[in-house]
C-alpha positions in Angstrom: -41.3 193.4 106.8 -39.5 193.1 103.5 -36.2 192.6 105.2 -37.8 189.9 107.4 -38.9 188.0 104.3 -35.5 188.1 102.6 -34.2 184.7 104.0 -37.3 182.8 102.9 -37.5 184.4 99.5 -33.8 183.9 99.0 -34.3 180.2 99.9 -37.4 179.9 97.6 -35.7 181.6 94.6 -32.6 179.3 94.6 -34.8 176.3 95.5 -36.7 176.9 92.3 -33.5 177.5 90.3 -32.0 174.3 91.7 -35.1 172.4 90.7 -35.1 173.9 87.2 -31.4 173.2 86.6 -31.8 169.6 87.8 -34.6 169.0 85.3 -32.5 170.6 82.5 -29.6 168.4 83.5 -31.7 165.2 83.6 -34.2 165.9 80.7 -32.1 167.8 78.2 -28.3 167.7 78.9 -28.0 164.0 79.6 -30.1 162.9 76.6 -28.0 165.2 74.4 -24.9 163.4 75.8 -26.0 159.8 75.5 -28.4 160.0 72.6 -27.0 162.8 70.5 -23.4 162.4 71.3 -22.9 166.0 72.7 -21.1 165.5 76.1 -20.4 169.2 76.4 -24.1 169.8 77.3 -23.7 167.8 80.5 -20.4 169.6 81.3 -21.9 173.1 81.0 -25.3 172.3 82.6 -23.6 170.3 85.3 -21.3 173.2 86.2 -24.3 175.6 86.3 -26.3 173.1 88.4 -23.4 172.7 90.8 -23.0 176.4 91.3 -26.8 176.9 91.9 -26.9 173.9 94.3 -24.0 175.5 96.3 -25.9 178.8 96.6 -29.1 176.8 97.4 -27.2 175.1 100.2 -26.1 178.5 101.5 -29.7 179.6 101.4 -30.7 176.7 103.6 -28.1 177.7 106.1 -29.3 181.3 105.9 -32.9 180.2 106.5 -31.9 178.0 109.4 -30.0 180.9 111.0 -32.5 183.7 110.5 -36.0 182.0 110.3 -34.9 179.4 113.0 -37.4 176.8 111.8 -37.2 173.2 113.0 -34.0 171.5 111.8 -36.0 168.8 110.0 -37.1 171.5 107.5 -33.4 172.1 106.6 -33.0 168.3 106.2 -36.1 168.2 104.0 -34.8 171.1 101.9 -31.6 169.0 101.3 -33.5 165.9 100.4 -35.9 167.5 97.9 -32.9 168.8 95.9 -32.1 165.3 94.8 -35.7 164.5 93.8 -37.0 165.8 90.5 -39.9 168.3 91.1 -39.2 168.1 94.8 -38.2 171.7 95.0 -41.4 172.8 93.4 -43.6 170.9 95.8 -41.8 172.4 98.8 -41.9 175.9 97.4 -45.7 175.6 96.9 -46.1 174.6 100.5 -43.8 177.4 101.8 -45.4 180.1 99.6 -48.7 179.7 101.5 -46.9 180.1 104.8 -44.4 182.9 103.9 -45.9 185.4 106.3 -45.2 183.1 109.2 -41.6 182.5 108.1 -40.1 185.8 109.0 -36.5 186.4 110.0 -35.6 186.6 113.6 -32.4 187.9 115.3 -29.6 185.6 114.5 -28.8 183.1 117.3 -25.0 182.9 117.6 -24.9 179.2 118.2 -26.5 178.5 114.9 -23.8 180.6 113.2 -21.2 178.5 114.9 -23.1 175.3 113.9 -22.9 176.6 110.3 -19.2 177.0 110.6 -18.9 173.4 111.9 -21.1 172.3 108.9 -18.8 174.1 106.5 -15.7 172.4 108.0 -17.2 168.9 107.6 -18.6 169.7 104.1 -15.0 170.6 103.2 -13.9 167.2 104.5 -16.6 165.1 103.1 -16.5 166.6 99.6 -12.8 165.6 99.3 -13.5 161.9 100.0 -14.9 160.7 96.7 -12.7 162.8 94.4 -9.2 163.3 95.9 -7.6 160.0 94.9 -8.9 160.1 91.3 -7.9 163.8 91.1 -4.4 162.9 92.2 -4.2 160.1 89.6 -5.4 162.5 86.9 -2.3 164.6 87.7 0.0 161.6 87.2 0.2 160.2 90.7 0.7 156.5 91.2 -1.8 154.6 93.4 0.7 154.7 96.3 1.3 158.4 96.0 -2.5 159.0 95.7 -2.9 157.2 99.0 -0.3 159.5 100.6 -2.1 162.5 99.2 -5.4 161.4 100.6 -3.9 160.7 104.1 -1.9 163.9 104.2 -5.0 165.9 105.2 -5.8 163.9 108.3 -2.2 163.6 109.3 -1.7 167.4 109.1 -5.1 168.0 110.7 -3.8 166.4 113.9 -1.1 169.0 114.3 -3.6 171.8 113.4 -6.1 170.6 116.0 -3.5 170.5 118.8 -2.1 173.9 118.0 -5.5 175.5 117.6 -6.6 174.1 121.0 -3.7 175.8 122.7 -4.2 179.1 120.8 -7.9 179.1 121.5 -7.3 179.1 125.3 -4.7 181.8 124.8 -6.4 184.2 122.3 -10.0 183.2 122.4 -12.2 181.4 119.8 -12.9 184.3 117.4 -9.3 184.9 116.1 -8.7 181.2 115.6 -12.0 180.7 113.8 -11.3 183.6 111.4 -7.7 182.3 110.7 -9.1 178.9 110.0 -11.9 180.1 107.7 -9.8 182.5 105.7 -6.9 180.0 105.3 -9.3 177.2 104.3 -11.0 179.4 101.6 -7.6 180.4 100.1 -6.5 176.8 100.0 -9.7 175.6 98.4 -9.2 178.1 95.6 -5.6 177.1 95.2 -6.5 173.6 94.0 -7.5 175.2 90.7 -3.8 176.0 90.1 -2.3 172.6 91.0 -0.5 170.9 88.1 1.5 168.1 89.6 1.1 165.4 92.4 3.9 167.1 94.4 2.1 170.5 94.5 -1.2 168.7 95.3 0.5 166.9 98.3 1.8 170.2 99.6 -1.6 171.9 99.3 -3.3 168.9 100.9 -0.9 169.0 103.9 -1.3 172.8 104.4 -5.1 172.5 103.9 -5.3 169.8 106.6 -3.2 171.8 109.0 -5.2 175.1 108.6 -8.5 173.3 108.5 -7.6 171.8 111.9 -7.9 175.3 113.4 -11.7 175.6 113.0 -13.2 172.6 114.8 -11.5 173.0 118.3 -12.4 176.7 118.4 -16.0 176.2 117.3 -16.6 173.2 119.6 -15.0 175.1 122.5 -17.5 178.0 122.0 -20.5 175.6 121.8 -19.3 173.8 125.0 -18.8 177.1 126.8 -22.3 178.3 125.9 -24.1 175.0 126.7 -26.0 174.5 130.0 -24.7 171.4 131.9 -28.2 169.8 132.1 -28.7 170.3 128.3 -25.2 169.2 127.2 -26.3 166.0 125.7 -29.1 167.4 123.4 -26.9 170.4 122.6 -24.1 168.1 121.3 -26.7 166.0 119.5 -27.7 169.1 117.5 -24.0 169.7 116.7 -23.8 166.1 115.6 -26.8 166.6 113.3 -24.9 169.3 111.4 -21.9 166.9 111.0 -24.3 164.2 109.9 -26.0 166.4 107.3 -22.6 167.3 105.9 -21.8 163.6 105.7 -24.9 163.0 103.6 -24.6 166.1 101.3 -20.8 166.2 100.9 -20.0 163.0 99.1 -23.1 163.1 96.9 -22.6 166.7 95.9 -18.9 166.1 95.3 -19.4 163.0 93.2 -22.1 164.7 91.0 -20.3 168.0 90.4 -16.9 166.3 89.8 -18.4 163.9 87.3 -19.9 166.8 85.4 -17.0 169.2 85.7 -13.8 168.6 87.8 -12.6 168.3 91.3 -11.3 171.9 91.6 -14.8 173.1 90.7 -16.1 171.2 93.7 -13.6 172.9 95.9 -14.4 176.4 94.4 -18.1 175.8 95.3 -17.2 175.0 98.9 -14.9 178.1 99.0 -17.9 180.3 98.1 -19.7 179.0 101.1 -16.7 179.6 103.3 -16.3 183.2 102.1 -19.9 184.0 102.9 -19.6 182.4 106.4 -16.4 184.4 107.0 -18.1 187.7 106.2 -21.1 186.8 108.4 -18.7 185.7 111.2 -16.8 189.0 111.0 -20.0 191.0 111.1 -21.8 189.2 113.9 -19.2 187.6 116.1 -16.5 190.3 116.1 -17.5 192.0 119.4 -19.1 189.0 121.1 -18.0 188.0 124.6 -16.4 184.8 123.5 -13.8 186.8 121.6 -12.7 188.1 125.0 -12.2 184.8 126.8 -8.6 185.6 127.5 -8.0 184.1 130.9 -4.9 182.6 132.4 -4.9 179.0 131.1 -5.0 176.4 133.9 -3.0 173.2 133.5 -4.7 170.5 131.4 -5.1 167.2 133.3 -6.0 163.8 131.9 -8.7 162.9 134.4 -11.1 159.9 134.0 -13.8 161.7 132.0 -11.2 163.2 129.5 -9.6 159.8 129.1 -13.0 158.2 128.3 -13.8 161.0 125.9 -10.5 160.6 124.0 -10.8 156.8 123.9 -14.3 157.1 122.5 -13.2 159.7 119.9 -10.4 157.4 118.7 -12.6 154.3 118.5 -15.4 156.1 116.8 -13.2 157.4 114.0 -11.3 154.1 113.8 -14.7 152.5 113.1 -15.5 155.2 110.5 -12.1 154.8 108.8 -12.6 151.1 108.7 -16.1 151.4 107.3 -15.0 153.9 104.5 -12.1 151.5 103.6 -13.7 148.1 103.8 -17.4 148.6 102.9 -16.8 149.4 99.2 -14.5 146.4 99.0 -17.0 144.2 100.8 -20.0 145.0 98.5 -17.7 144.7 95.5 -17.2 141.0 96.4 -20.8 140.5 95.6 -20.8 142.3 92.3 -22.1 145.7 93.5 -20.4 149.0 92.5 -19.3 151.9 94.7 -22.7 153.6 94.3 -24.3 150.9 96.4 -21.8 151.5 99.2 -22.5 155.2 99.0 -26.2 154.4 99.4 -25.5 152.3 102.5 -23.5 155.1 104.0 -26.3 157.5 103.4 -28.6 155.2 105.3 -26.3 155.4 108.3 -26.1 159.2 108.0 -29.9 159.6 107.7 -30.5 157.5 110.9 -28.0 159.6 112.8 -29.5 162.9 111.7 -33.1 161.8 112.4 -32.2 160.8 116.0 -30.3 164.1 116.5 -33.0 166.5 115.2 -36.1 164.7 116.6 -37.2 164.7 120.2 -35.1 161.6 120.7 -32.1 163.9 121.2 -33.5 164.8 124.7 -32.7 161.3 126.0 -29.0 162.2 125.8 -29.7 164.7 128.7 -31.0 161.9 130.8 -28.7 159.0 130.1 -25.4 159.2 132.0 -22.6 159.7 129.3 -20.6 156.7 130.4 -23.5 154.4 129.7 -24.3 156.1 126.4 -20.6 155.7 125.5 -20.6 152.0 126.2 -23.9 151.4 124.4 -22.6 153.3 121.3 -19.3 151.4 121.2 -21.2 148.1 121.7 -23.6 148.8 118.8 -20.8 149.9 116.5 -18.8 146.7 117.3 -21.8 144.5 116.7 -22.4 146.2 113.3 -18.8 145.7 112.2 -19.0 142.0 113.2 -22.2 141.6 111.2 -20.7 143.2 108.1 -17.9 140.6 108.2 -20.2 137.6 108.9 -23.3 138.3 106.7 -23.1 137.8 103.0 -26.7 138.8 102.2 -26.0 142.3 101.0 -29.5 143.8 101.2 -29.5 143.0 104.9 -26.7 145.6 105.1 -29.3 148.4 105.1 -30.4 147.2 108.5 -26.9 146.8 109.7 -25.9 150.3 108.7 -29.1 151.6 110.4 -27.9 149.8 113.6 -24.5 151.4 113.1 -26.1 154.8 112.8 -27.9 154.3 116.2 -24.5 153.4 117.7 -22.9 156.5 116.3 -25.8 158.6 117.6 -25.3 157.4 121.2 -21.5 157.7 121.0 -21.0 161.2 119.6 -22.9 163.2 122.2 -21.5 161.1 125.1 -17.8 161.8 124.3 -18.5 165.5 124.0 -20.4 165.6 127.2 -17.6 163.7 129.0 -15.1 166.2 127.7 -17.2 169.2 128.9 -17.6 167.7 132.4 -13.8 166.9 132.6 -12.6 170.4 131.6 -13.1 174.1 132.4 -13.4 177.1 130.2 -9.8 177.9 130.9 -8.4 174.7 129.3 -11.3 173.4 127.2 -9.7 174.7 123.9 -6.6 172.6 124.5 -8.8 169.6 125.4 -10.7 169.9 122.2 -7.5 170.2 120.3 -6.3 166.9 121.6 -9.8 165.5 121.2 -10.0 166.1 117.5 -6.4 165.0 117.1 -7.6 161.6 118.3 -10.4 161.9 115.7 -7.9 162.3 112.9 -5.6 159.6 114.2 -8.5 157.2 114.5 -9.4 157.8 110.8 -5.8 157.1 109.8 -5.5 154.0 111.9 -8.9 152.7 110.7 -8.1 153.1 107.0 -4.4 153.0 106.5 -3.7 150.9 109.6 -6.0 148.1 108.6 -4.7 148.3 105.1 -1.3 147.2 106.4 -2.7 143.9 107.7 -2.4 141.0 105.4 -5.9 139.6 106.0 -9.2 139.1 104.2 -11.9 141.8 104.2 -14.1 139.6 106.4 -11.3 139.2 108.9 -10.6 143.0 109.0 -14.3 143.6 109.8 -14.1 141.1 112.6 -10.9 142.7 114.0 -12.6 146.1 114.0 -15.7 144.7 115.7 -13.7 143.0 118.4 -11.6 146.1 119.0 -14.8 148.2 119.6 -16.2 145.5 121.9 -12.9 145.5 123.8 -13.2 149.2 124.1 -16.7 148.8 125.6 -15.3 146.4 128.2 -12.3 148.8 128.9 -14.7 151.7 129.6 -16.7 149.4 132.0 -13.6 148.2 133.8 -12.1 151.7 134.1 -15.4 153.1 135.3 -15.7 150.5 138.0 -12.1 151.0 139.1 -12.6 154.8 139.2 -15.7 154.4 141.3 -14.0 152.0 143.6 -11.0 154.3 144.1 -13.4 157.2 144.8 -15.4 155.2 147.3 -12.2 154.0 149.0 -11.1 157.7 149.4 -14.5 158.6 150.9 -14.3 155.7 153.4 -10.8 156.8 154.5 
């Protein structure tokens, strides 16, 4: 019984510590900095709070894995960490129900979901701090841009190589290689002393980090039932969405109080724990023995739709990350407002993915979900370029979140249906290479165009709507070809 209560007590302990450290930061350290002129108080307390929050985040993952409560409890646990006294209210509620929150045998899919969460936390914590970190080392604005983009560029090569290796050696070895390499590289940021070294570390980090996602998603796809593929991928998307909400906020807070390398060290701690758990629980699991002769990979219709959707989804994301801060800046708002808007989009996505609404992705044909998602993303981008009433952007970003929620499961389901277990690793390697290329094209590519911000939003929206029409035309043509073959 005592061992069964360990996950909930571990979670409650660090939830209380996180709540206490947040109050100390807000009520003692910050007044000392701004009223008493003692900035070192925020530096010290901020570092302690960042470390405690990291362990608290790990405790949420542990609770989700072992207690297997509804995913919205994990989401609630994240949200209360940003609300003074929120941890204490949640702890009071959980204390009364501790006897019903006992540990259960660990479900392997949840462990793989945690690895996916770690991968995207690694990505999203980099976004707010990497360019400023590069400049603090003496990099020019142009060089800082190269340093930021190096990760996604190298990630493309890592994705493709990992996909091929996954089909050849199985998911387990590739996962471990990616986890260990990523942890080592996260720690290595603490020893960087020049923009050149940072660029090299970023490139290697992106390449090695690209190993994890194809291997993890291949395992999830191979374990999913065909009739539940949509809702299964919605759950996967929820972990990505939660990482998108937590990562930038956590990174911005900790980096402001301490430094960018401290952020990366906190993420490395999470990675080390996940690596240890993976070695213990997944070492002798069947998916480590998926060494079958790889069948040729073919670009059939479903795979093509999936890759097209992946590229356009991340093109839209890259455009949003690049243009939204500039757009709200035109109206006198700072970057914190654009961060709030992006959080709205992330919250909508996560809510759709963790509630019963995720079951609709099992019933809607993936082609239609793909077209609806692309259409909603396109309309959202057009509205961002046309509307100059910034508060309305909350509604536009909510609409964008709905589009994302329809699109993400559909492209994964299409990829699952268009591949087999023998070549799915290679397919996911190419799939996430298109993800990375989409981000680069959506941010750096649009940056090369000599046009206004409004025009760039309109270009992005029109491209997404053209993608919707392309899917519709290709689907009709494919169905027509199939029907013609049957008639013959």
